[in-house]
PAVOPA-143821 format. One record per residue: residue in one letter; x, y, z of N, C-alpha, C in turn. Coordinates in steps of 0.001 Angstrom, whole numbers, padded with zeros to 6 digits, always signed. Layout:
REM PAVOPA-143821
AXYZXYZXYZ...
This chain:
REM PAVOPA-143821
M+075911+088876+094476+076119+089450+095789+077152+090576+095645Q+076839+091752+096085+077656+092931+096071+078863+092724+096988S+080073+092838+096397+081289+092847+097330+081211+094072+098249K+081784+093757+099456+081886+094802+100496+083091+095631+100285I+082964+096950+100557+084072+097859+100558+084241+098230+102028V+085491+098054+102450+085838+098431+103839+086585+099837+103810I+086065+100657+104777+086610+101988+104897+087493+102085+106227L+088658+102247+106046+089561+102374+107225+089828+103775+107520G+089597+104410+108740+089863+105749+109122+091137+105940+109755T+092012+106967+109375+093205+107260+110159+093216+108796+110610G+092087+109478+110261+092111+110963+110655+092399+111880+109529G+093303+112828+109714+093657+113698+108551+092619+114998+108449T+092969+115840+107565+091993+116972+107225+090609+116592+106904I+090517+115475+106132+089211+114978+105838+088211+114806+106919A+088924+114549+108223+088132+114415+109407+088283+115559+110323G+088811+116752+109747+089104+117832+110590+087923+118817+110793T+088023+119564+111795+087048+120599+112102+087641+121862+112382A+086832+122924+112063+087283+124363+112387+086085+125081+113063A+086354+126003+113900+085290+126798+114648+084583+127684+113583N+085298+128201+112639+084716+129051+111604+084643+128410+110177P+083477+128177+109707+083366+127541+108396+084098+128147+107185H+084424+129447+107392+085160+130202+106353+086598+129959+106419D+087003+129237+107548+088520+129009+107724+088903+127688+107255N+089787+127673+106250+090269+126451+105642+091706+126179+106053V+092235+126941+106997+093667+126818+107462+093749+126458+108910A+093114+127256+109791+093132+127118+111240+092200+126086+111747Y+092445+124881+111412+091469+123794+111897+092296+122736+112611T+091581+121734+113215+092221+120615+113860+091891+119348+113191A+092921+118647+112746+092727+117389+111907+092200+116281+112780G+091661+115332+112144+091356+114064+112826+090347+114126+113942Q+089355+114905+113842+088253+115129+114796+086959+114224+114688R+086757+113891+113407+085475+113182+113095+085860+111693+112712S+084942+110808+113260+085160+109313+112972+084856+109033+111580V+085367+107835+111120+085165+107481+109713+083662+107160+109550A+082857+106779+110574+081532+106618+110475+080759+107859+110203D+081275+108977+110861+080702+110336+110594+080916+110792+109188L+082145+110448+108621+082424+110895+107282+081571+110192+106251L+081282+108843+106593+080318+108093+105687+078907+108668+105767A+078473+109041+106906+077058+109572+107107+076872+110887+106398A+078068+111589+106156+077977+112912+105471+077775+112876+103977V+077773+111567+103418+077738+111265+102036+076503+110406+101724P+075369+111122+101555+074116+110296+101343+074136+109356+100189A+074906+109717+099143+075079+108882+097926+075549+107575+098258L+076266+107410+099322+076887+106101+099722+075767+105116+100444A+074738+105687+100832+073636+104915+101451+073187+103756+100525G+073098+102626+101019+072632+101490+100131+073779+100633+099667L+074985+101114+099750+076129+100397+099332+076502+099418+100460S+077224+098370+100089+077690+097442+101145+079038+097943+101653L+079010+098647+102826+080169+099256+103379+080372+098798+104769E+081659+098845+105216+081980+098489+106548+083030+099456+107003A+082943+100090+108193+083897+101100+108705+084643+100576+109859E+085931+100934+109988+086865+100637+110927+087735+101784+111258Q+087844+102327+112556+088761+103396+112926+090056+102775+113326V+091063+102976+112525+092444+102410+112722+093219+103365+113661A+093076+104677+113265+093823+105696+114069+093140+106995+113932Q+093377+107999+114662+092782+109420+114582+093834+110380+114765L+094599+110719+113777+095681+111601+113822+095843+112548+112676D+096639+113580+112935+097015+114525+111833+098232+113758+111130S+098118+113524+109782+099123+112795+109121+100498+113348+109166K+100664+114549+109612+102033+115079+109857+102788+114334+111025D+101843+113658+111785+102408+112956+112942+102338+111438+112690M+102227+110965+111423+102214+109608+111207+103435+108909+111718D+103269+107659+112268+104474+107023+112907+104490+105598+112507F+105484+104877+112915+105653+103441+112546+104530+102518+113190A+104108+102903+114449+103149+102060+115054+101823+102197+114332T+101499+103300+113794+100253+103425+113089+100330+102784+111662W+101503+102878+111051+101738+102179+109702+101634+100714+109943Q+102153+100170+111067+102029+098777+111305+100612+098305+111528R+099957+099054+112383+098601+098713+112631+097650+098798+111344L+097819+099839+110590+097189+100000+109308+097366+098881+108386A+098638+098527+108232+099031+097517+107189+098383+096135+107615Q+098467+095743+108942+097910+094607+109414+096431+094540+109248S+095755+095616+109561+094233+095719+109367+093886+095523+107913L+094696+096210+107084+094455+096128+105641+094632+094661+105143G+095790+094125+105498+095976+092704+105098+094819+091786+105537R+094376+091960+106723+093250+091103+107254+091986+091320+106431H+091654+092493+106086+090407+092757+105315+090608+092271+103841L+091704+092522+103277+091971+092058+101903+091840+090593+101700A+092156+089864+102799+092093+088419+102776+090732+087818+102831R+089775+088690+103179+088282+088187+103250+087718+088028+101848S+086983+087020+101728+086361+086662+100469+085293+087600+100076D+084540+088213+101123+083437+089054+100912+083800+090486+100665V+085203+090819+100705+085600+092143+100521+086144+092389+099263G+085678+093411+098451+086223+093625+097112+087241+094753+097078G+087316+095513+098086+088345+096551+098077+088390+097320+099356V+089355+098160+099603+089424+098924+100842+089766+100404+100461V+089056+101350+101223+089377+102636+101074+089908+103153+102462I+090954+104016+102329+091708+104488+103550+091518+106037+103640T+090856+106557+104599+090925+108014+104822+092121+108419+105479H+092815+109424+104953+094127+109801+105378+094380+111222+105243G+095348+111831+105980+095817+113195+105722+096639+113277+104608T+096741+114550+104070+097506+114727+102844+099055+114808+102967D+099500+115213+104180+100797+115549+104425+101811+114302+104122T+101475+113247+104624+102316+112000+104342+101632+110889+103655L+100570+111228+102916+099798+110324+102124+100633+109531+101149E+101581+110179+100450+102362+109553+099378+103265+108541+100094E+103813+108750+101274+104615+107827+101917+103889+106491+102339T+102691+106767+102970+101867+105639+103302+101473+104799+102121A+101079+105392+101035+100702+104826+099769+101755+103809+099329W+102960+104426+099254+104129+103628+098715+104514+102509+099754L+104407+102663+101012+104778+101590+101934+103755+100531+101763L+102378+100785+101625+101372+099704+101480+101559+098992+100085Q+101872+099792+099064+101980+099090+097826+103178+098135+097767R+104315+098509+098430+105471+097685+098377+105296+096416+099244V+104660+096584+100344+104443+095491+101346+103338+094561+100906L+102319+095102+100252+101182+094178+099947+100937+094009+098535A+101292+094987+097603+101052+094839+096208+099698+094186+095903P+098530+094661+096456+097308+093920+096502+096734+093649+095249S+096115+092447+095126+095375+092063+093909+093910+092664+093917K+093549+093258+095081+092309+093955+095156+092610+095479+095328P+091800+096490+095019+092005+097901+095027+092051+098352+096524V+093062+099269+096774+093247+099912+098015+093340+101383+097682V+092412+102200+098030+092301+103608+097599+092471+104525+098799L+093563+105247+098770+093691+106283+099831+092995+107629+099350V+092329+108177+100324+091577+109342+100014+091777+110346+101117A+091788+111686+100750+092091+112758+101605+091260+113953+101266A+091577+115063+101931+090854+116328+101598+091857+117462+101964M+091708+118599+101250+092524+119702+101486+091761+120817+102440R+090390+120588+102585+089641+121378+103490+089084+120618+104562P+088854+121092+105755+088229+120412+106810+086701+120100+106502S+086124+119111+107324+084810+118717+107070+083793+119899+107312T+084139+120876+108088+083287+121965+108394+083351+123158+107376A+084206+123010+106442+084257+124180+105422+083007+124281+104606L+082775+125538+104168+081581+125871+103301+081513+124940+102127A+082688+124714+101540+082807+123831+100294+083773+122781+100557A+083462+121899+101472+084451+120805+101818+084542+119798+100748D+085852+119426+100492+086134+118513+099274+086066+117088+099700G+086030+116815+101053+086181+115419+101569+085008+114556+101047P+083711+115091+101174+082624+114146+100742+082648+113690+099298Q+083002+114552+098344+083055+114133+096882+084304+113274+096805N+085437+113520+097391+086595+112687+097282+086281+111280+097855L+085580+111138+098934+085228+109780+099530+084305+109137+098552L+083319+109841+098044+082459+109140+097062+083227+108649+095857D+084100+109500+095354+084890+109071+094144+085805+107795+094590A+086453+107829+095823+087228+106723+096204+086527+105395+096292V+085293+105452+096756+084494+104191+096706+084196+103761+095302A+083883+104683+094436+083738+104364+093101+084929+103579+092438V+086081+104120+092812+087307+103584+092293+087570+102162+092857A+087253+101938+094237+087424+100630+094773+086442+099738+094216R+085331+100138+093653+084305+099253+093074+084456+099008+091542A+085464+099683+090968+085585+099511+089484+086162+098189+089144P+085593+097572+088033+085888+096252+087575+087389+096137+087341G+088032+095101+087821+089409+094836+087574+090469+095664+088338A+089892+096555+089178+090735+097436+090053+091670+096643+090899R+092929+097127+091092+093966+096394+091947+095006+097482+092229G+095799+097055+093330+096860+097902+093729+096473+099104+094566V+097530+099801+095068+097346+100978+095956+097272+102206+095023V+096195+102977+095093+096048+104332+094362+095576+105321+095314V+095513+106563+094826+095104+107707+095545+094119+108488+094806A+092888+108708+095428+091815+109443+094751+091597+110845+095327L+091792+111851+094628+091684+113275+095181+091359+114133+094058A+090446+115074+094265+090107+116175+093245+089622+115561+091897G+089057+114471+091869+088648+113798+090684+089691+112973+089935R+090910+113012+090409+091966+112237+089756+092382+111073+090584V+092950+110102+089867+093380+108826+090536+094870+108782+090085H+095729+108547+091186+097223+108469+091090+097693+107060+091600A+098595+106495+090859+099221+105307+091276+100193+105590+092435A+100315+104634+093434+101123+104782+094574+102633+105190+094243G+103063+104634+093199+104558+104881+092829+104816+106195+092239D+103783+106877+091768+103913+108144+091024+103493+109408+091803V+102443+109219+092798+101847+110391+093308+102817+111273+094174R+102573+112546+094038+103373+113485+094889+102519+114597+095306K+102672+115053+096466+101946+116295+096951+102744+117480+096447V+102301+118356+095514+103022+119394+094874+102497+120789+095296R+101324+120947+095921+100826+122178+096266+100377+122107+097792P+100603+123125+098457+100340+123180+099997+098892+123457+100307Y+098116+124127+099371+096794+124676+099707+095738+124264+098744R+095943+124350+097427+094974+124199+096440+094290+122788+096434L+093164+122728+096000+092363+121330+096009+093046+120335+095156D+093736+120771+094051+094421+119870+093130+095793+119825+093628A+096071+119281+094834+097384+119363+095472+098251+118203+095057F+097849+117141+094386+098628+116158+093999+098815+115914+092486D+099939+115400+092128+100292+115196+090732+101040+113853+090581S+101064+113433+089342+101762+112219+088997+102896+112317+088085G+103379+113515+087923+104583+113771+087183+104484+113401+085710D+105673+112940+085138+105720+112484+083759+104792+111270+083512A+104533+110486+084474+103687+109313+084194+102165+109632+083928G+101824+110670+084620+100372+111130+084376+099457+110375+085232V+098251+110858+085443+097285+110202+086351+096892+108926+085860L+096592+108043+086661+096015+106665+086275+094653+106750+085646G+093959+107744+086086+092594+108040+085602+091853+109095+086215V+090578+109267+085800+089789+110331+086460+088433+109710+086730V+087709+110325+087754+086365+109960+088084+085435+110945+087602E+084502+110535+086740+083527+111395+086172+082137+110968+086494E+081396+111662+087328+080050+111275+087597+079847+109842+088125G+080837+109547+088995+080772+108160+089711+081397+107099+088874H+081996+107348+087766+082555+106369+086930+084043+106634+086586L+084804+105604+086760+086297+105724+086508+086652+105629+085018R+087326+106742+084438+087805+106600+083078+089427+106378+083292R+089857+105201+082977+091260+104798+083277+092040+105032+082057F+093363+105533+082244+094235+105837+081078+095419+104854+081051R+095677+104161+082105+096810+103230+082071+096568+102090+083145D+097539+101279+083135+097379+100001+084020+097378+100322+085504W+096664+099430+086280+096743+099503+087761+098090+099113+088262P+098513+099719+089433+099792+099268+090041+099892+097772+090105A+101149+097291+090015+101391+095837+090182+102723+095770+090797G+103066+094549+091234+104314+094381+091725+104319+092952+092604V+105532+092696+093117+105660+091512+094007+105669+091999+095480P+104731+091481+096278+104619+091983+097632+105855+091543+098438L+106312+092413+099245+107333+092043+100207+106726+091208+101359G+105596+091438+101702+104840+090640+102694+104716+091349+104032L+103545+091102+104626+103188+091789+105992+104224+091365+107104A+104787+090270+106848+105716+089703+108024+106940+090737+108147L+107224+091488+107060+108351+092474+107135+108063+093549+108240L+106883+093818+108445+106410+094871+109453+106066+094394+110808E+106349+093118+111112+106051+092568+112398+107122+093036+113404G+106783+092777+114691+107811+093063+115688+107704+094425+116146D+108657+094730+117099+108695+096009+117821+109066+097132+116921V+108124+098154+116716+108425+099221+115813+109632+100021+116305A+109845+100000+117661+110987+100809+118157+112301+100300+117676R+112365+099095+117147+113592+098487+116593+113593+098623+115183W+112698+099251+114464+112681+099440+113030+114057+100338+112679P+114549+100202+111501+115741+101072+111190+115455+102485+111245W+116376+103304+111641+116293+104755+111634+116968+105317+110290V+116023+105840+109374+116510+106371+108102+116092+107897+108097E+117072+108764+107817+116952+110169+107748+117213+110696+106314I+116647+111859+106059+116944+112638+104769+117693+113818+105035V+118809+113984+104215+119549+115301+104271+119464+115900+102847T+119646+117172+102818+119542+117858+101619+120779+118570+101211S+121202+118539+099959+122402+119248+099477+121838+120689+098971H+122644+121730+099314+122223+123093+099000+123527+123876+099041A+123335+125116+098608+124511+126042+098740+124934+126277+100149G+126297+126134+100302+126855+126221+101649+126611+125117+102566A+126244+123910+101951+125952+122767+102868+127253+122406+103616R+126928+121753+104756+128066+121242+105700+127804+119777+106007G+128855+119124+106394+128699+117738+106658+128393+117379+108184D+128325+118472+108994+128172+118233+110434+126937+117519+110765A+125806+117717+110003+124622+117015+110344+124727+115465+110115V+125333+115190+109033+125554+113770+108626+126405+113224+109692R+127448+113794+110065+128316+113140+111195+127591+113042+112473A+126701+113981+112818+125980+113869+114095+124977+112815+113972L+124307+112578+112855+123336+111521+112609+124077+110140+112823C+125256+110027+112107+125982+108818+112267+126426+108427+113677A+126926+109547+114381+127302+109399+115739+126090+108860+116641A+124974+109370+116251+123763+108986+117006+123134+107687+116645G+123750+107030+115673+123314+105570+115424+122371+105477+114177V+122242+106498+113238+121420+106293+112158+121763+105082+111371H+120696+104482+110766+120936+103173+110027+121070+103398+108525G+120547+104517+108000+120551+104759+106594+120254+106249+106313L+120733+106743+105177+120512+108104+104712+120081+108244+103342V+119242+109142+103120+118788+109541+101784+119220+111001+101570V+119884+111278+100526+120317+112581+100155+119556+113219+099080A+118862+114215+099377+118010+114973+098281+119098+115924+097545A+119607+115446+096501+120654+116051+095789+120171+117242+094895T+120979+118171+094507+120630+119149+093658+120798+118574+092177G+119905+119173+091353+119915+118863+089902+119979+117307+089702N+120858+116867+088829+120900+115495+088359+121708+114626+089386G+121557+114859+090567+122159+114014+091663+123448+114560+092125T+123759+115893+091967+125010+116479+092505+124941+116807+093975V+125982+116707+094730+126054+116973+096033+127206+117907+096433H+126971+118848+097285+127993+119817+097653+129226+119095+098188Q+130347+119579+097932+131592+118739+098308+131808+118532+099805S+131352+119485+100577+131519+119357+102044+130560+118240+102578L+129298+118214+102056+128370+117203+102385+128752+115954+101813Q+129310+115813+100696+129744+114617+100102+130817+113927+100878A+131844+114777+101411+132855+114152+102254+132195+113457+103412A+131264+113993+104075+130645+113445+105258+129850+112109+104812L+129215+112184+103672+128452+110986+103192+129395+109871+102808D+130531+110178+102311+131570+109153+102006+132007+108518+103293E+132171+109260+104368+132500+108668+105728+131464+107766+106264A+130166+108082+105926+129081+107207+106355+129075+105890+105526V+129379+106049+104208+129361+104764+103456+130525+103915+103970A+131673+104549+104245+132858+103770+104785+132562+103117+106120A+131553+103640+106800+131186+103055+108085+130044+102082+107919A+129709+101746+106683+128677+100725+106304+127272+101237+106515I+127224+102551+106427+125831+103133+106515+125401+103419+105081P+124254+102784+104613+123897+102893+103167+123405+104368+102978V+123930+104919+101856+123375+106354+101317+122906+106197+099994W+121500+106620+099872+120902+106566+098633+120699+108115+098166R+120697+108243+096875+120749+109598+096285+119503+109713+095345C+118818+110823+095547+117767+111232+094616+117878+112645+094335T+116886+113212+093596+116970+114624+093313+115990+115374+094186R+116391+116611+094573+115339+117441+095201+114415+118140+094296C+114627+117956+093021+113716+118566+092017+112353+117985+092156A+111284+118692+091879+109988+118256+092060+109585+117159+091114G+110262+117148+089800+109860+116208+088866+111151+115621+088146G+110924+114575+087347+112008+113933+086754+112807+112902+087504V+113753+112297+086759+114489+111287+087419+116071+111526+087138L+116963+110883+088020+118325+110952+087776+118683+110177+086526V+119510+110805+085716+119875+110098+084482+121408+110059+084479G+121921+108819+084024+123355+108512+083907+123681+107180+084505T+124952+106897+084709+125375+105602+085180+125505+105694+086746D+125344+104599+087332+125454+104446+088793+124699+105465+089575V+123399+105608+089212+122539+106558+089814+121888+105945+091195G+121891+104680+091173+121470+103956+092441+119917+103696+092397P+119478+102978+093438+118171+102587+093449+116935+103671+093633A+117453+104813+094016+116438+105950+094328+116387+106919+093137A+116849+106535+091975+116916+107496+090911+115538+108154+090524A+114571+107293+090623+113208+107747+090122+112293+108083+091289M+112832+108164+092452+112017+108299+093678+112114+109785+094232S+111038+110164+094928+111205+111384+095665+111907+111099+096867P+112423+112037+097654+113215+111805+098880+112404+111022+099956W+111081+111348+099969+110136+110636+100952+109868+109324+100665Q+109717+109068+099341+109511+107741+098883+110787+106813+099031A+111871+107408+098721+113240+106737+098918+113411+106348+100385R+113017+107271+101271+113226+106934+102681+112418+105676+103129V+111180+105631+102617+110418+104411+102867+110941+103156+102265E+111486+103312+101036+112098+102212+100356+113424+101742+101034L+114298+102647+101490+115405+102247+102247+115031+101554+103634L+114027+102052+104241+113593+101454+105430+113128+100085+105238L+112408+099768+104166+111969+098398+103790+113123+097552+103523T+114061+098046+102728+115267+097255+102355+115973+096870+103632L+116148+097751+104515+116952+097465+105790+116149+096536+106545L+114856+096589+106747+114059+095532+107364+114094+094177+106652A+114147+094100+105401+114224+092921+104672+115671+092253+104886A+116682+093044+105007+118016+092546+105162+118097+091958+106609R+117402+092649+107545+117444+092045+108913+116783+090628+108971A+115663+090539+108131+114943+089317+108112+115678+088089+107415G+116578+088612+106671+117549+087549+106138+116985+086957+104820
């Protein structure tokens, strides 16, 4: 019996529409349902698929409530014995953040494939249909597990994927780690292991999302000041991630304010604002190998876990 693949829709450019098919910029994201997206890919006909619309938004507006609802829906489907994997249609803007959140919370033993597009569904050469077809192929691959991203024929692990280009179809990269694999004519050619890890558990995301910790990102740069950090602390921020210059250096004025935050028991994590590489040296902290956006998700989960005791 063929295992079912569940497709969860959240909106994004892949579901976007524009009045002009020549326009790949002035479109409205999240206009078409996940059922419509599936119907636009005839090659998926005959496969055992099930669709659910979890949200319908532009991923720039991703929020905690949608993350909570998505994670809960995902956990429910992954627990089903008839489901072999899940595909999530998503916008590209915050895709890497959602991927990391889901991997850390669930670390699933079944495949969870996030798929997106850089062009709206109305474009003359829309990339969404092929990406969706590839994502289903990855979800059906033997032995597949963990949270991955399928886009432009490449498959990225949740811990490595970064959006590195704002417009081109090959918008995502996996840095020094390299892609997990590529999809060629409906078949996955894998180069390295599937993502693994110990799940933090869905219970971590339960409760009122309005009470989730507030974590912000600040950036070090020439002429940086500490005023923003002090204002955030006064407003009640629960954690800070600093996107530092180079190998973790921070402007002295900003560092003074960050030291005040630490003295007030507000955790401050440091990572690099550089697009690639990791912080090297002693006492680099838990975010040394993370992007600022990934570090923010990780600190959020850490604070939630601390609250749970």
